[in-house]
N, C-alpha and C positions, 0 to 999 in steps of 0.2 A: 505492499499498501505505501510503502513513504516514496520507491521511483515513482512510483502511477502518481501520485500528488505535488511530488517535485515542481514539473512545471509550471503546474501553477500559482503553486508557493512563486516562483519568482513573475509569472507574471504577474501578478496581484505586489510585488514591489519595485517593481520599475514601472505599475499604472501610477504608484502613491510617489516615485519620485519621480514623476511627468506633472502627477499632482503638484505636488511643493513648489517645481520649479516653474509653471505658471504661475502660479498664487505669487513666486516672489519677482514673477516680471509684471504682474497686471496689480503690486499688492496697492499704491494705492488707489487705483478702481473700486477695489474692494473696500479701502478704507472710508474711500467716497458714498459705496453702494451704504456697508454697515452702518454707519453716521446714520447714512436718512429716512431706513428703514427701524431704529432704534429709535427715531427722534413722535414716530406714530402719526398721529392724523396733522402735525403740524404742516398746516400748509406752506409749497415754500413762496420763495418769493418771485414775484411776477418778475419776468424778463426780456425786456420787448426789444424789439427787432427793428435796421433801416438796413437799407443800399445808397453807395453812391451819387450822386447825378448832381447835376452845373444847378440847380436851382436850391439844393442843400449847401452845397458850397458858399456860391454867393450867398445866402440866409446867416453860415456858418463862420463867414468870416465880420459880414456886417452884425453879429453880436461883437466877437472879436474886438472892433472897432473900437467900441461900445467902453471895453472895456481903459482905452487912454479917452479918444474926441470926451466922450459927454460922463465921464471920471467915473464911472459905475466902478462898486470893487469884485460884481460876480454877476456870471451870466450860463445862464443850461442850455444846453446847447441837449436835441430830441439826438435820436436815434441815427435819425439817417443825418446830420448836423455834424457827429460821431460820425464816423460809415466814411463821408465824401472829405472830414482835415485830412481822414489818416490815409483812406485812399491816395489825395492829395500832394503829402508828406514820403511816404514810404518812396523809397529808389526807384525812379522808373524801371530797374531793371526789373527787380523785382516784381513791382506792382506788374510790368508784363506778364511774366511769368502765374499772376493770379487774374482768375474769369472768373464769373459769376458771384466776384464777391460780397458778404452778409455782415454785418454785424452786431450782435447780440448783447447789449451792458448787463451783467451781473453787482453784486454786493461789491466791488472794489478792483472788479476787473472788466475788460475789454475780450469778449471775444468773434473768434476769427472765422467764419466761415465760408469757405472757394474749392473752385477745384485748379491744382496745382500743375506743377510740366514736374515732370518727376529723375527731367533728365541730370539734372544738378542733385538731387538727393544721394546721400550713399548708403548705397544700400541691402551692404551687412548689414542693415540698422533695426531689417522688418524683416528678419526668419524668414518665418512661410512664405510670408510675401512677395520676398524677393521674385522668383521668381516668373510670375504673377503680375505685375505691376506694368498699369498699363501707360500709358505717354502722356495723362493727365487720370491723377485721381482725385477722390473728392476729399478736403481734409480739414478740420478742425484744431484751434486751439484760444489757450487763454492766457491771461496774465495782466499785471496791474501796467499800468502808462505811468508813465514818471518825466516831470521836469528835471533835464540836469545843466541846462543853460539858457541860456538869450537864446528866440530860436533853434533851441533841440533839445529832443526828447526823444527815450529808451520804450521799445513794449517788449518787460521782462514774461517772455513765454514757460511759464511751469508745467503747463500740460499742452499734449499733441498727439493725435487720431488722425489713425491717413486707413480712407473707408471700416468706422467704427471701429479698428485696433486701439486702442491707450500705446503711448509710446512707454519706456518706466522715465523714471521722472529724472533718477540718473543721468539716461541717456539726452534730455533736449536737449540741453546750454554745447554738446557735439552737433546734434541736427539742428541749431542756430549758428552755433561758426559758419559752417558749410555754406547752408540758405542766403550768409546776406554774407559771403565772399571772406568769413577776416579770423582765420583762424585764433585768436582770442579774442572774440566777440561773444558775448555770451544773451544781448537782445535785440531787436529790431529794431536801426537809430527811426527816428521818423519825425522830419521838420514842422515844427508846431511855431504859429507864430508870435513876433514877438510882444516881451507886454504878459503872457501867461509865466503865472509861477508856481500854477500848482494845479491838476483836475484830480478831481475827485466824482468816482464813478459810481450811481446807483440801477437799476433798473430802469428807475422814470428819466434817467437824465443825465449827464454829464457833468459838473456845475465847472464853470473854469476862474478861478482867481488871480486877482491882474497885480501889480506891483504895487509895494505899499507906498499910499500918498507922500510927497514931501511934506 
């Protein structure tokens, strides 16, 4: 009987090891899902979405101008206005790799969805997906937007998914470095209008704060 059951024990051990490996790779997703389940019946914060557009970009720039010209302390941008400012502020080469771009505002983070050209992606990072990646794939990335200097900002991507499969958190910085073409980069540079010193993101809108008044 021992000889007969040995193969099944081996298969069971291999299955357990595979489950542990998957659990480690996707530990961040499991933690988020666990927190969601433990929260019981609490309703999640509503998130709103927007796409970049010419009218929304003009509206966003007009609001930013009010921080200087009208001496306003802060202005609130809608999701389409945020999407338009980010789309205009990305490096043109990177922006050209994104199609059907859409932005969702979360609590403290900006989530971007798009179809991304995969030619520049480090394929060895995607495990079983490596051999089946298409020319463009749906991606989803999220992280906070921080002002780093006059007219300069960084979108610090903390999570990244491709075709619904999440990338381990410790691999995201390496992916971002390849995406922006900077081996030392850990965030996506975003040009922002001058006069903005801070951005606070909520599901209903992003509040931009102007420079302190003399």
